N, C-alpha and C positions, 0 to 999 in steps of 0.2 A: 455209235460214233466210230468213224474211221479216220485214222490219221495216216497220211502218206508223206514220207520224208524224202526230200530230194537233197542234193549235195552242192555245197561250196559256191554259193552265189550271193552277192549283195542285193539288197532291195532295188537299188538303182539299175543294176544289170537285169534283174528278173523282170521288172515292170516294163522294160522296153520290148520284151518278147511278146509277140502278137497274142498268143494263147493266154499267157499269164495276165496280160493287160485286160483281155476280154473277161477272164474269170474275176478279176478285181472289180470290173464294172458291174457285174451281175451278183457278186457276193459281198461279204464284209471283209474288206482288206485292212490289215493292221499296218499302219505306216511307221510305227515306232516299235517294232518287235525286234528284239536283239538276241543274237546268240550269246552264249556265256563265255565260251572258251575256244581255243584252238588246241587240240585237233577235235576230230569228230566224237570220239567215244564219250567224254564227259557230258557233252550235250545230249546224247541219246539217253544216258543214265538219268539225267535231270528230267527228261520228258516223261519217264514212267515212274520215277521214284522220288522226285522232288529234291534230289541231292546227287552230287557226283561222287560223294564219298572220298573226296580229296584226290581223285585221280588226275586232276589237271596239273598237279605238281609232281615232278618237274615236267614242263611241257614236252620235252623230248621223249618222255616215256608215257605220255598221257593216252596214247592209243593202245598201250599194252593191256591185254585182257585180264580181268580179275575174276575170282570166284568168291562172291561175298557169302558170309556165314548165314545160316538159316536161324536168324534170331530177330528180336523185335526192332533192332536198329537197321535192319536191311530188308525193308518191305517195299512193295511196288503197288501200283494201281491194281495189279492182278490179285492182290489180297482183298480188294474191296468189290471188284466187279468181275463177272465172267469175261474171259478174254481169249483172243488168239493173236499171235504174231505171225502173219503171213510173210514168208521169206523166199524171195526168188532164188532158185538154184541151190537152196539148202539141201545138202546131200543125204540126209537121213530119210529112210523110208517110213511110211506111216506105221509099219509093223515093227520098227526098230525097238529093241529093248532098252536102249539108252540113247541120249542125244549125241549129236556130232558136236564136239567142242573144239575142233581145230579152228585156227584163226582165219584160214582161207581155203576155198576149194573152187577153182575156176573163177567165175565172176561173183561168187558169194563171199561176203566178208562178215565174220561174226560180230565185229565192232558195231555193225549197223543193226544187230538183232539183240537189243539190250537185255531182254528177259533171260537169255542164256547165261548171264553173269551171276545169277542168283542160285545158290545151292538148293533153295527151296523149290525152284523150278526144275533144276537138273534132276532132282530126286523124285518129285511128286507130280509135276505137271508139264513135263517137257513135250508131251504130245500136243500141247497147245501151240507149239511152234510148228507151223505147217508149211511144208515145202510147196512152192509154186513153180511149175514147169511152164515157162513163158512160151515154149514152142507147141504146147498142147492147147487146143481150143476148149477142152473140157478139164482144165486144170482144177486144183482144189479150190481156189478162190472163186473162179467162175462157177464151179459147181455149187458152192455154198450160196452165192448170190442167186443163181437160178432156182435152187430149191426154195429159198426164202420167198422169191417172187411167186413161185407156183403155189406154195402153201406156207404162209408166214407163221401160222400157229404150230404146225408140225415141225417146221425147220427154222426156228428163230435164229437170227444172227447174234453173235456175242454182243454184250453191251459195249465192250471196248475192243476195237480192232486196230492193230498197228501193222502197217504195210511197209515192208523193207524191199524196195526194188534192188536188182543186182547193180553191179558197178557201171554197167552201160546205161541201164534205164534210169538210174538216179542222177546221171550227169557227172558222176565222180570222175570218170575217165573220158577223154585223156586229161590227165592232171596238168599237162603243159599247155592246154588250150581251153580255158574256161568257157569261152563262147561256143565252141564246138560241143562241149559237154552240156551246156544249157539247151542248145538246139536238140540234142539227142533226148534229153529229159523231157522237154516240152512235146516233142513228137510222140514219145511213149505215153505221156500223160493224156494227150488227146485221145488216143486209142483206149487207154484205161478207162477214162470217164465215159466216152460215148459207146464203146463196145462192151466193156465188162460191167460197167455200172448203169448203162442205159440212160445216160444224161442226154438231154436235148442240147445240141451245140449252139443254139441261139439264146436260150434262157439260162442254160447251165443249171437246170433243175431236172431231177429224175423223171422219166416218162411214166414209170410204173408207180401206181399209187402206194404200193407196199413199201417202196423205197423212199417215199417222201418224208418219213419220220427219221431218216438217217442223216445225221450231220457228217459232212466230209470236210476235213481240214487238210489243206496242202501247205506244207512248210518246208523250210530248209534247215539243215543242221547248223551251218555256220556260213559266214561270208567268205568270199574268195581271197580277201586280203585283210590287212590289219588297220586300214584307215578308219578313223573315228568320225562319227559314231558307227558302230558295226550293226547296221540294220539288215534284217533278212526278210524276205517276202513270206507272208503268211495270210491265207485267205480261208474264210468259212463259206461253205457252199451247202445249199439244200433248200427245200421248199419252205422251211421255217425261217430262213435268213432274209433279213431286210438289207438290200444293197446299201452300202455306206462305207465311208472311210472312218476307221477308229484311230484316233490320234494319241490316246493315252499310251504310256510306255509299258510294254510287256516283254517277257523273255521266257526261256524254256522252263523256268521255275514256276511259271504260272500254272496252278493246278487246273486240270481239265475236267475232273469229275469228283463229286462228293459221294458218300456212301449210299445215297439214295438214288444215284444215277442222274442227278441234276448237273447241268454243265455250268462250270464257273471258269472265268479267266481273271486272275487277280493282278492288278497293276503292281509294278515293282514298289511303288512308293507307299502303298497302303494296303490294308486287307479289304474288308467289305464295307465300303462307305458310299461310293457313288456308283451308279449303274448306267451303262450305255445300252439301250435296247437294240438288240440285233434282230430279234424276231418275236413273234407272238406265240410260238410254241411254248407250252407250259414248262418244258424241261430245258429251255434255252434262255440263258441270260449271260450277258458279259458284265462282269462286276468290276 
């Protein structure tokens, strides 16, 4: 599973973009997927940990970075599945003996790389946060995908991949012009899908057979405003996905993987009661 997180757009704005509309027509688009909070950081924590640990209060300080204890109360999906968080322009080298924990460096923002908020990761698995040089054709992400396509048994992908674009590619900037940000993010996403992931731009399914078991989720962290209801664009893409609109209500607290690697998305209003079939892949259900 690969999750790509873009920034600061409501569903209504995103669905008007030509690329995102095309993805919605070929994938499973969630029409009532809501962000949890403003600003970004609590939403990112919720995506990987099922909690924001109270960081949304007070809102003015909600983007301030935290370092959560290494204990049973502060666990992430990385404690259940093997994982990588690919982060564009992350300044730490692969050979670094410790992670980079600064809030910003150029176009990199730590608040969009949620795994680094956990002391367990900082101490034990910080090398799973992988820098991506967007100016290099052979960057770490492209290399991992290429190696997997060449020999999936020798070079398997992580079960859980979280992709953090930089502040240009995720559409965060310019903060004064959300539509310009959306265009930048969509232009980047098209290249990301077609060039780096080898998706067919007509079907939005991977061309390579080895990639056809990989689910790709494109979502946003939060809407660009406070008008209710705060819906954000979220779409599931992949060979196993049946194109459809999912109307049940979901948000970032929806768990995306259980300990056996099966995919779940849980509606806000209930746990596991009704099921909406998104595909026929044995590991893919929307609950």
